N, C-alpha and C positions, 0 to 999 in steps of 0.2 A: 504494500499501500505506498503510496506517494502519499508524505504529509508536504502539509502546504508551505513554505519560506519562511522564515518568524520572521526576520528584517522588511519582508515584504507586506507584511500583518499590520506591523509597529508602524509599516508606513500608510496604511491604507485608518490609522485612527485620527486622520488628518483626513481625511475624504469629507467633502460636503452633501455628502449625503449623510442623512443620519443612519439609514440602512444598512446599508456598506460601510458602516462603522460597530456596527451591532453586528452583524455577519462576519467582522473579523474578529470583533472577540470572543465569540463562541467559534474558533478555525483557531487563536491563539491556546483555547485551552487544551489542543493540545501538543503543542510543543514550548510552552510555556516553559521560562527557567527564572535564573534571578536576573538574567541583562532584561526582565521580560517591565523586573518591577515598577523604576521610576517614571516609563507611560505609562504605566497601566496607573500611576500614582497622577499622575498628569492630564490623564482621564479622570479624574471622577470632577476635575471643573468643568466638562463637557456640557450640552447645549443643552443635549438630549436625555431626560433619566433613565429612559429602557438601558440607555451606553452605560450612563454612568451606577445602574443597579450592578450591568453585566460585568461594568471592573471592580464591584468592591465583591462582587463573588465568586471573581478571580484571583485574586488580592486576594481573599478567602482561602481560598486551594493552598494558593502555594507557604501561603501562614509566615510572611516575611518579614516584620517587625517593622522596617522602614518603611509598611503601609501603616500604620499603626495611625499616627495623628491626623494623615487623610481620612482615614475612615474614625476614625473620631471627628472631625469637621462635619461630614459625612449628615455627623443624628441630628445637624442642624440645618439641611435638606429642606426643601421646597416643595420638595417629590413627597408623600408618607412611603413610598413603597420603598423607595432608597433610606430612609431613614428609618426602615424596620428592618430590611436589608443589613445597616451598619452596627445596629444597636443588635443586630443577629449575629455578622461577623466577626465582632470583636471579643465574642465568646469561646471562639478556637484561635484564637494568638497564643500562645508557649513560649516563658523564656524569661531570662531578668527583663532585656530591652523591654520585649511587650513588657509587661507589666510598670519599669520605669516612664514610657512614656503616657501610660493610662494612670499613677500613682501623680505625674505632673497634669489631668484633668480632674483630676478630684476634687480640685477647691474652681473648677469651672464655673463663671458667672453665669449658665444656664445649667436648670433641673437637670436636665434626662444625658444632656451630656456626665453630672455629674452621679446619677441614678445609673447609666451605663455602663459608662468604666468600673463601676462596683461588684454587677454582674460578669462585667470581663477578669475580675479581677479574683472569678469566685471559686474557677481549676489552678487558678498559679499558686497558688498559697501561696504568694512570696512574705513574706515575712516582714517587711517592710511596710505593708498594707495595714497592719493591728489597727497601729496610732491612730494614722488618717481614719480607717474605718470608725474609728472608737468614738473620733470627735464627728463624724457623719448621724452618729447615734442623734448631736446635737442640731441636723441641719434642719433650717426652716421649713424644708420642701418635705409633706409623708413619705411621697413616693421612695426619695433616697433616703428619711432615717427605714422606711422598711427595708428596701435593700440591703442597707447596709447590717440590720437583721440577719436577716435572712444569712448572708456570705461572710457574720461573724460564728452561727449557730453552725455555716460547714465547714467553719475551722475548727471550732467544740476549741477555742480556746478558757483557759480556766476562768483567766481575771479580765471576761467580755461579762462575765453573769452578776454586780452587782453594778457597770452599767444600767444594763440588759434589766434587771429589776427596778430600777428607777422607770423605765417605761411605760411599764405598766399602768402607771396614771395620763400617761398621751394621748392629749386629749382627741387623737386619731384612732377609728377604731379597727384598721386594718392593720395601723403599726402593734397595735394592744394585740390585736388576734397574733401576728408572728414572733411577736417575746415568746407567748405562752409556749408557742410552739417550740420554738428557740431554748427557750427555760427546760422546755421538756426534756434535752438532753443530758443537763445537767443535773435531776429532778433524785431528792432524795428528803431523809426530814427537813436539812435546815429551809428548806421552799418551799414545806405543803402549807404553810400558813401563807406563803402569795395567789397560790395556785386557790386556796379558798377561798381568796378573795374575788380570784376572775372566773369561780364558776358565781361570782353575784356581780358582778358585771355588768353596764350599763347595755353593754349591746348582746345580742340572742346568740353570735359567732362567735364574738369569745369567751362565752362562759360553754358552746360548744367546743371547743378546743381547749380548753379546762379538767372538761371533763372524759375527754380521749385520751388525754395525756393521763390523769388521776389513775384513767381506769390501763395503763400499761407500764405504774408505777413503784407497784406491790407497795403501795403506804395503804395500810390498814388504817391509814387515823384518815384516810380524807374518808373513808362511807358513812361517816354519819353527814357529812354537805352534800351525800351523790341521792345519799335515801331524801334531806328534802329539795335534792334539786328535781325530784320525782314531779316535783308538784309543777315544774317553772312553766307558765303558758306558751311557751313552745313547746312542740312534739320531739322536733331537734335534738334541743336539750334533752328533754325526755330520755330519747331514742338513745346517746349515746351516756347519757346515769345508770338506765339497765344495763346495757353491756359490760359496763365497769366494775356494776356492782359485782358482776358475774363473775369477770375477772381477777376480784378481788380477793371470792369467795366470800361473799356477804351473805352466808346464809339470813342471819338477822330482817335482810328485805327481801324473803320467801314472799309477807304475805302483799309486801306491794307488786310485786313482780307476776302475784296471780294476777292479781287484782287485774295489768295489764295483758294477761291473756284474753280478754272480756272485750278489751279497748274495739272501737269502729275502725282505729287506722292500723290497717296490715302493720305496716314498717313495725307499731308497737308492739303489737301482737310476734310476731315473726323476731325483732330482738327483746319480748322475755320468754319468746320458747328456746332459744339459743342459750340465753344465762343462766334458767333452769338446771336445763340440759348441762351446765358447765358445775351447779353446787350440784348437782347430782343428789336430789333428794328426794324419795320415794314419797315426800306430799306434795310431786308436782305430778304425779301421772293421773290423778284423775281429766286435771285440768289441759293436761299436755295431751292424753286422748282424745279428750271434744277438740281440741283444733285439728283432728284428722278430718274432718270432713268440714275444717276449713272452705270459704270462698275462696283463697289465696293458693296459689299452689306454692310458692314457694310459704308461709306460714305452716305448710301442711309440710315439706320439706325439714323445716326446721323442729316442728311439731316428733318427727319420728326418729329426728337425731337427736335430741334429746331424751327419748325413750331410750334408746339403741341406749343412749350413755350411759342414762341412770341401771338401766338393767345391767349390765358390764360390770358396774362401782358395787351393787348392790346381788348377785344372786343368787345371796340366799333367800331372795323375797320374791314369793310363789306373785300369781298378778292379784291373788285378791288380796292380799297380804298390800301389796304396795296403792292399792285402791283404798284402802283405810287409813 
């Protein structure tokens, strides 16, 4: 197969017809190398947005850190598709040189640039990023604070715990929600009160996240708050609280869980069935058998799974014993 000449294609990047420039970029994909990077960077300023987007994609594929400043500048492109391409491209650059350019831009005047470079830093795991990421937790833009939280959680640095705890009172719901998830990587008895407070957050999505994390925590001290959350006005919070009570082996919550097997919401009946199965209590057998004729197939599956778990845990119980 004959490949196109690299230099000819680079010259075509200056063709007056944008369609020809687009075709040149598509063909360059087969022959591009280090020498292609400077002309491709120049093409980021092309008048045609499709050309700019294709240039970003090719620079992303090459992964040469020299392109990072130009990609960062493209985050403010007038075309939304180009901006999206630039944001996605930053996540694929690796190495100290790429990290250097992103760290330079972490204090950029525009919040979208700050947000995107923080996401780009996530995979790099560069130790130089820790200090600016901690500083970004105080950024005026919620989207920037949110991505800083997520990146710090990804790095799982113990020194981020105290700053993250302070953000549990952030005015933005989306920030508080990701903070709860981030602190979940460090959860232990010392953080129990923080998660208990989050379970009473003003926003239901934060409460959902808190219920989920507590269920994974093995902290039985969370059980009273999770039982209280069963009365939450949002069924999503109730559902995750039910699931977490099962995971935490909260046998004291069996009466409430049995009540949820009769909920009008299939999601809650299914969650209750699975939780009762995790608790493996013969007391739940009758309620679970009643769910065998539930109109929702997923509820029926959950009930069958739970009955099987109870039978395996209590083989000495006969069917009659289990119904009593």
